C-alpha positions in Angstrom: 0.0 0.0 -0.1 1.3 3.7 -1.1 -0.2 6.5 0.8 1.2 9.7 -0.8 -0.8 12.1 0.9 -3.6 13.1 3.3 -6.2 12.1 0.5 -4.8 8.8 0.0 -5.2 8.3 3.7 -8.7 9.3 3.6 -9.4 6.9 0.8 -7.8 4.1 2.6 -10.2 5.0 5.5 -13.0 4.7 3.3 -12.0 1.4 1.8 -11.3 -0.1 5.4 -14.9 1.1 6.5 -16.3 -0.5 3.2 -14.7 -3.8 3.9 -15.7 -3.7 7.4 -19.4 -2.9 6.4 -19.3 -5.9 4.0 -18.0 -8.3 6.6 -20.9 -7.1 8.8 -23.5 -7.7 6.1 -22.3 -11.4 6.1 -22.3 -11.7 10.0 -25.6 -9.8 11.0 -28.0 -12.5 9.5 -26.3 -15.3 11.4 -26.6 -12.9 14.9 -30.2 -12.3 14.2 -30.9 -16.1 13.6 -29.1 -16.8 16.9 -30.9 -14.2 18.9 -33.4 -15.9 21.3 -35.0 -12.4 22.3 -37.2 -11.3 19.1 -36.6 -7.5 19.9 -32.7 -8.4 19.6 -33.3 -10.1 16.4 -35.3 -7.3 14.9 -32.5 -5.0 16.1 -29.9 -6.9 14.3 -32.2 -7.2 11.2 -32.8 -3.2 11.2 -29.2 -2.7 11.5 -28.5 -5.0 8.6 -30.8 -2.9 6.4 -28.9 0.3 7.6 -25.4 -1.6 7.0 -26.4 -2.3 3.5 -27.2 1.5 3.0 -23.9 2.6 4.7 -22.0 0.1 2.4 -23.8 1.7 -0.6 -22.9 5.3 0.6 -19.3 4.5 1.0 -19.4 3.0 -2.7 -20.8 6.3 -3.9 -18.4 8.1 -1.8 -15.4 6.3 -3.1 -16.7 6.5 -6.8 -16.8 10.2 -6.5 -13.1 10.4 -5.8 -12.3 8.0 -8.6 -11.7 5.2 -6.2 -12.8 1.5 -6.3 -13.7 -0.4 -3.1 -11.2 -3.0 -3.6 -7.7 -3.1 -2.3 -8.3 -3.1 1.5 -9.2 -5.7 4.0 -10.2 -4.6 7.3 -8.4 -7.1 9.5 -9.7 -5.8 12.8 -13.3 -6.3 11.6 -12.2 -9.8 10.7 -11.0 -10.6 14.1 -14.0 -8.9 16.0 -16.3 -10.8 13.9 -14.4 -14.0 14.4 -14.5 -13.4 18.2 -18.1 -12.8 18.1 -19.0 -16.0 16.1 -17.5 -18.3 18.8 -20.7 -17.4 20.7 -22.7 -18.8 17.8 -20.7 -22.3 18.2 -20.9 -22.1 22.0 -23.0 -24.4 24.2 -24.8 -21.7 25.8 -28.2 -21.0 27.1 -30.4 -19.1 24.7 -30.7 -15.9 27.3 -26.9 -16.0 28.1 -26.2 -16.3 24.3 -28.4 -13.0 23.8 -26.1 -11.0 26.3 -23.1 -12.5 24.7 -24.4 -11.4 21.2 -25.0 -7.8 22.4 -21.3 -7.6 23.8 -19.9 -8.8 20.6 -22.1 -6.5 18.4 -21.2 -3.5 20.8 -17.6 -4.3 19.8 -18.6 -4.1 16.3 -20.5 -0.9 16.9 -17.6 1.0 18.8 -15.0 0.2 16.0 -17.5 1.6 13.5 -18.2 4.8 15.5 -14.4 5.1 15.7 -13.8 4.5 12.0 -16.6 6.9 10.8 -15.5 9.5 13.1 -12.0 9.5 12.0 -13.1 9.5 8.3 -15.6 12.3 8.6 -12.9 14.5 10.6 -10.5 13.6 7.5 -13.4 14.3 4.9 -13.7 17.9 6.7 -9.8 18.4 6.7 -9.4 17.8 3.0 -12.9 20.0 2.3 -15.0 17.3 1.2 -18.3 18.8 2.9 -20.5 16.1 1.2 -18.4 13.3 2.2 -18.5 14.7 5.9 -22.3 14.8 5.8 -22.5 11.0 4.5 -20.0 10.1 7.1 -21.7 11.7 10.0 -25.1 10.2 8.7 -23.5 6.8 9.0 -21.9 7.8 12.5 -25.3 8.9 13.9 -26.7 5.4 12.8 -23.9 3.5 14.4 -24.2 5.5 17.6 -27.9 4.8 17.8 -27.6 1.2 17.0 -25.1 1.2 20.2 -27.6 3.0 22.4 -30.6 0.7 21.2 -28.1 -2.7 22.0 -27.3 -0.9 25.5 -31.1 -0.3 26.2 -32.1 -4.0 25.2 -29.3 -5.2 27.8 -30.2 -3.1 30.5 -33.8 -3.3 30.3 -34.3 -7.2 30.0 -31.6 -9.2 28.7 -28.8 -8.9 31.0 -31.0 -9.4 33.8 -32.6 -12.5 32.4 -29.2 -13.8 31.5 -28.2 -13.1 35.2 -30.8 -15.2 36.8 -29.5 -18.4 35.2 
C-alpha cells in the first residue's frame, strides 16, 4: 500500500470502512438467527438494512473520488467478527447467548463509531463537505444502534441472563 498524501489516507479509511461493512453484512443475519429475544433479532435485522445503505454510501463516496472499493481488507473487523462467531458455536443458554451477542455487537459498533468519526474528520480536513455529511449520517446510525443495544441489554436481556 502506498499512501502519498492525506487524501490517499482518507481513501484508505473509506475502503477500510467499506470492507468492515461488507463483513458485517455477512455476519448480521447469523446473529439475528441466533438471537432468542425477538427485539434483539429485529435490532440486528434493522441494522442489517442500515449497514447495506452505509456500504452503498461508501461505494458512492469512493466513486466520487475515482476510487474503487477494492484493495483493503479490514483485518480488525475480521478479528472482531471471528471472536463474536465463537458465541454462535458455544454450548450456551439462549438468554446468556443474547447477552453475549450484544457484547459482540457492541464491539463491532464501537469500531465503526471510531472509523466513521475519523473518516468524517479527514473529509472535513480535505474539504469534502458532502463526504463529511454522508459519514456523519452513518456515524449517527452507528451511535443509535449502540444505544439501542445498550437499552435492550439493560432493560431485560442482561437481567434474564443473570438469573441463570
